[in-house]
C-alpha positions as CSV (number, residue, x, y, z in Angstrom):
1,M,-50.5,-47.9,2.7
2,S,-49.7,-51.6,3.6
3,D,-46.2,-53.2,3.1
4,R,-47.8,-55.2,0.2
5,S,-49.2,-52.1,-1.6
6,P,-46.4,-51.0,-3.9
7,L,-46.1,-47.2,-4.4
8,A,-47.9,-45.9,-7.6
9,A,-45.6,-44.6,-10.1
10,R,-45.5,-41.4,-10.9
11,P,-45.6,-40.1,-14.8
12,A,-42.0,-38.9,-15.5
13,S,-39.9,-38.0,-18.6
14,T,-36.2,-38.5,-19.1
15,V,-34.0,-37.1,-22.1
16,V,-31.1,-38.4,-23.6
17,L,-29.5,-35.2,-24.5
18,A,-27.2,-35.8,-27.9
19,R,-24.3,-33.6,-29.8
20,A,-22.3,-34.3,-32.9
21,C,-18.6,-35.1,-32.3
22,H,-16.2,-32.7,-33.6
23,G,-14.5,-33.8,-36.9
24,D,-16.3,-37.0,-37.3
25,S,-19.8,-38.4,-37.9
26,G,-20.4,-39.7,-34.6
27,Y,-22.2,-38.4,-31.5
28,E,-22.2,-38.0,-27.5
29,V,-24.8,-38.3,-25.2
30,Y,-25.0,-36.2,-21.9
31,F,-25.0,-37.9,-18.3
32,T,-25.2,-36.4,-14.9
33,R,-24.5,-38.2,-11.7
34,R,-26.8,-37.9,-8.6
35,P,-25.0,-37.1,-5.5
36,D,-24.2,-40.2,-3.4
37,H,-26.5,-38.8,-0.4
38,F,-29.7,-38.8,-2.6
39,T,-32.3,-41.5,-1.6
40,F,-33.2,-42.2,-4.8
41,V,-30.6,-43.8,-7.2
42,G,-27.7,-41.9,-5.3
43,G,-24.5,-42.2,-7.0
44,I,-26.0,-43.3,-10.2
45,H,-25.3,-41.8,-13.6
46,V,-28.6,-40.6,-15.7
47,F,-29.8,-38.9,-18.2
48,P,-31.6,-35.7,-17.2
49,G,-35.4,-36.2,-16.3
50,G,-37.9,-36.2,-13.5
51,A,-41.5,-36.4,-12.5
52,M,-44.4,-34.6,-14.5
53,D,-45.8,-31.6,-12.3
54,D,-49.3,-30.7,-12.4
55,A,-48.4,-27.3,-14.2
56,D,-46.8,-29.7,-17.1
57,Q,-50.6,-30.2,-17.8
58,R,-51.9,-26.7,-17.6
59,P,-53.9,-25.8,-21.2
60,P,-52.0,-22.7,-21.9
61,I,-48.6,-24.5,-21.6
62,L,-50.3,-27.5,-23.8
63,A,-51.2,-24.8,-26.3
64,R,-47.5,-23.9,-26.7
65,V,-46.4,-27.5,-27.8
66,R,-45.3,-27.4,-31.3
67,G,-45.9,-30.0,-33.7
68,L,-47.7,-32.2,-31.9
69,T,-51.5,-32.8,-30.6
70,A,-52.7,-34.3,-27.6
71,A,-54.2,-37.2,-29.9
72,Q,-50.9,-37.6,-31.9
73,A,-49.2,-37.7,-28.7
74,Q,-51.3,-40.5,-27.0
75,A,-51.0,-42.6,-30.4
76,E,-47.3,-42.2,-30.0
77,L,-47.1,-43.0,-26.3
78,A,-48.9,-46.3,-26.4
79,G,-50.7,-47.1,-23.3
80,S,-50.9,-43.5,-22.0
81,P,-54.3,-43.0,-20.0
82,D,-55.3,-39.8,-22.2
83,G,-54.2,-37.5,-24.7
84,T,-53.5,-34.4,-22.0
85,V,-50.9,-36.6,-20.0
86,A,-49.3,-37.9,-22.9
87,L,-48.8,-34.5,-24.4
88,A,-47.4,-33.2,-21.2
89,H,-44.5,-35.7,-21.2
90,W,-43.0,-33.5,-23.8
91,V,-43.7,-30.6,-21.6
92,T,-41.7,-32.4,-18.5
93,A,-39.0,-33.4,-20.6
94,V,-38.4,-29.7,-21.8
95,R,-38.7,-28.4,-18.2
96,E,-36.6,-31.1,-16.4
97,V,-33.4,-30.6,-19.2
98,F,-33.8,-27.1,-18.2
99,E,-33.8,-27.8,-14.4
100,E,-31.1,-30.6,-14.5
101,A,-29.0,-29.2,-17.4
102,G,-29.8,-25.7,-17.9
103,V,-30.6,-26.5,-21.4
104,L,-33.5,-25.1,-23.3
105,L,-35.3,-27.4,-25.6
106,A,-37.5,-24.5,-27.2
107,V,-38.0,-22.8,-30.5
108,T,-39.5,-19.5,-31.7
109,P,-42.9,-19.2,-33.3
110,G,-40.9,-19.0,-36.4
111,G,-39.1,-22.3,-35.4
112,A,-35.5,-21.1,-34.7
113,D,-33.9,-22.6,-31.5
114,A,-33.7,-20.9,-28.7
115,D,-30.0,-19.5,-28.4
116,G,-27.5,-18.9,-25.6
117,S,-28.6,-15.8,-24.7
118,A,-32.2,-17.3,-24.4
119,A,-31.0,-20.0,-22.1
120,R,-29.2,-17.5,-20.2
121,R,-32.0,-15.2,-19.6
122,A,-34.2,-18.3,-18.3
123,L,-31.4,-19.5,-16.0
124,A,-31.6,-16.0,-14.6
125,A,-34.8,-15.9,-14.0
126,V,-36.0,-19.2,-13.0
127,P,-35.1,-21.3,-9.9
128,R,-34.1,-24.9,-10.5
129,T,-35.7,-26.2,-7.6
130,H,-38.7,-28.9,-6.9
131,E,-40.2,-26.8,-4.4
132,D,-44.1,-26.2,-5.0
133,G,-44.9,-23.6,-7.7
134,A,-41.2,-23.7,-9.4
135,A,-42.5,-25.5,-12.5
136,A,-45.1,-23.1,-13.1
137,V,-42.4,-20.6,-13.1
138,F,-40.4,-22.0,-15.8
139,L,-43.5,-22.5,-18.0
140,D,-44.7,-18.7,-17.1
141,H,-41.2,-17.8,-18.5
142,L,-41.6,-19.8,-21.7
143,E,-45.1,-17.8,-22.4
144,R,-43.2,-14.4,-21.4
145,E,-40.5,-14.9,-24.0
146,D,-43.0,-16.6,-26.5
147,L,-41.3,-19.5,-26.5
148,L,-42.7,-23.0,-27.7
149,V,-42.0,-26.8,-26.8
150,A,-40.2,-28.2,-29.8
151,A,-42.2,-31.6,-29.6
152,D,-41.3,-32.2,-33.1
153,R,-37.4,-32.1,-32.2
154,I,-37.6,-34.5,-29.4
155,R,-38.1,-37.8,-30.3
156,Y,-40.2,-40.6,-28.3
157,F,-37.9,-43.7,-27.6
158,S,-39.0,-45.9,-24.9
159,H,-41.3,-46.8,-21.8
160,W,-40.0,-47.8,-18.2
161,I,-41.7,-48.4,-15.0
162,T,-39.4,-48.5,-11.9
163,P,-40.4,-52.0,-10.0
164,P,-42.1,-52.1,-6.7
165,G,-39.4,-51.8,-3.9
166,P,-37.5,-48.4,-4.3
167,P,-38.9,-45.4,-2.0
168,R,-40.0,-43.7,-5.5
169,R,-41.6,-45.0,-8.4
170,F,-41.6,-43.5,-11.9
171,D,-43.6,-44.2,-15.1
172,T,-41.1,-42.7,-17.5
173,R,-41.0,-42.1,-21.1
174,F,-37.3,-41.8,-22.5
175,F,-37.0,-39.1,-25.8
176,V,-34.0,-38.2,-27.5
177,A,-33.1,-34.4,-28.4
178,R,-30.2,-32.9,-30.0
179,L,-28.4,-30.1,-28.1
180,P,-29.7,-26.8,-29.6
181,P,-26.8,-24.6,-31.4
182,G,-25.1,-21.9,-29.3
183,Q,-26.2,-23.7,-25.9
184,D,-23.9,-26.0,-23.5
185,P,-25.2,-27.5,-20.5
186,V,-25.1,-25.9,-16.9
187,P,-25.5,-28.6,-14.5
188,H,-27.9,-28.1,-11.5
189,P,-25.5,-27.0,-8.5
190,T,-26.9,-29.4,-5.8
191,E,-28.6,-31.9,-8.1
192,V,-25.6,-33.0,-10.2
193,A,-22.4,-34.3,-8.5
194,E,-20.7,-34.7,-12.0
195,A,-21.6,-34.3,-15.6
196,R,-20.2,-35.6,-18.8
197,W,-20.2,-36.8,-22.3
198,L,-19.6,-39.9,-23.9
199,S,-20.5,-41.7,-27.2
200,P,-22.8,-44.6,-26.6
201,T,-20.2,-47.0,-27.4
202,A,-17.6,-45.5,-24.9
203,A,-20.3,-45.3,-22.5
204,I,-21.1,-49.1,-22.5
205,A,-17.2,-49.7,-22.3
206,T,-17.1,-47.5,-19.3
207,W,-19.8,-49.1,-17.7
208,E,-18.7,-52.6,-18.4
209,A,-15.3,-51.4,-16.6
210,G,-17.3,-50.5,-13.6
211,E,-16.4,-46.7,-14.0
212,L,-20.0,-45.7,-15.2
213,L,-23.0,-46.7,-12.6
214,L,-25.6,-47.0,-14.8
215,L,-29.6,-48.5,-14.3
216,P,-31.1,-50.9,-16.8
217,P,-33.2,-48.4,-18.8
218,A,-30.0,-46.4,-19.4
219,V,-27.8,-49.6,-20.7
220,F,-30.5,-50.4,-22.9
221,T,-30.9,-47.3,-24.6
222,L,-27.1,-47.0,-24.9
223,Q,-27.3,-50.2,-26.4
224,Q,-29.7,-49.6,-28.8
225,L,-28.3,-46.2,-29.8
226,S,-24.9,-47.8,-30.5
227,S,-26.1,-49.4,-33.7
228,L,-27.0,-45.8,-34.9
229,G,-23.5,-44.4,-36.1
230,S,-24.8,-40.5,-36.3
231,L,-27.3,-38.1,-35.0
232,D,-28.6,-38.0,-38.6
233,Q,-29.4,-41.4,-38.5
234,V,-30.9,-41.6,-35.1
235,F,-33.4,-38.6,-35.9
236,A,-34.0,-40.0,-39.8
237,R,-35.7,-43.1,-38.2
238,T,-39.3,-43.1,-38.4
239,D,-39.6,-46.1,-36.1
240,L,-37.3,-45.0,-33.7
241,A,-39.5,-46.5,-30.8
242,A,-40.5,-49.4,-32.4
243,E,-36.9,-50.2,-33.0
244,S,-36.2,-50.1,-29.2
245,E,-38.7,-52.7,-29.0
246,T,-40.8,-51.0,-26.3
247,R,-43.7,-49.2,-28.0
248,G,-46.6,-50.5,-26.5
249,N,-44.7,-52.3,-23.8
250,A,-43.5,-50.6,-20.8
251,R,-40.2,-52.2,-19.4
252,L,-40.2,-53.3,-15.7
253,A,-36.7,-53.8,-14.7
254,E,-36.4,-56.5,-12.1
255,S,-32.6,-55.6,-11.2
256,W,-32.8,-51.8,-9.9
């Protein structure tokens, strides 16, 4: 590859994990800080997420996506090359949130959220690594436990592409999901240097004070979410992605 040929952007998913605040109608979102020594965006505060694995597109796991078909996913993620890749973005979202935050965004066939005991079983059985085959281990665990990817509870939000230049590039779909009842994040022991919850408004103020290091997509996401005062408002919006002004218009941030 010549110096003038930019790296291809890998499909990826990022999830804004949110929880209601106690005592009021507001909500907080979950951030992790990448270790300073990481080559790609080391020291930056991010939402959980990562690149799509080939295993995320396996027919058996796509058949376990609840409430969304491949055709519907492709329509939702305007610009996606095909329905299989589009639907796999939801699988990637669930897998990466588990890997980085230890949270299981899955439901039983009856529609009940995976609870704390289900999350603990997954944490005991699944290695949280990027080694070859690790993604398949998690997806196999979902099949053994008869858990489904809760796509109808994971809302698409926006589309961002890493600009040419960084050592890695991602074609990333951003989603929003509630923290399931009975679960608390268990940050990845080596990929997460720090984890914290902040309301969108507080996160923006902390970023402006220089105490939170964020990339442009995260700032944009927080600005959009700060106009919605509760999680019920977030999930009641039928035009959530359109409101973010990114549907069918991938944003490539020049200032990374």
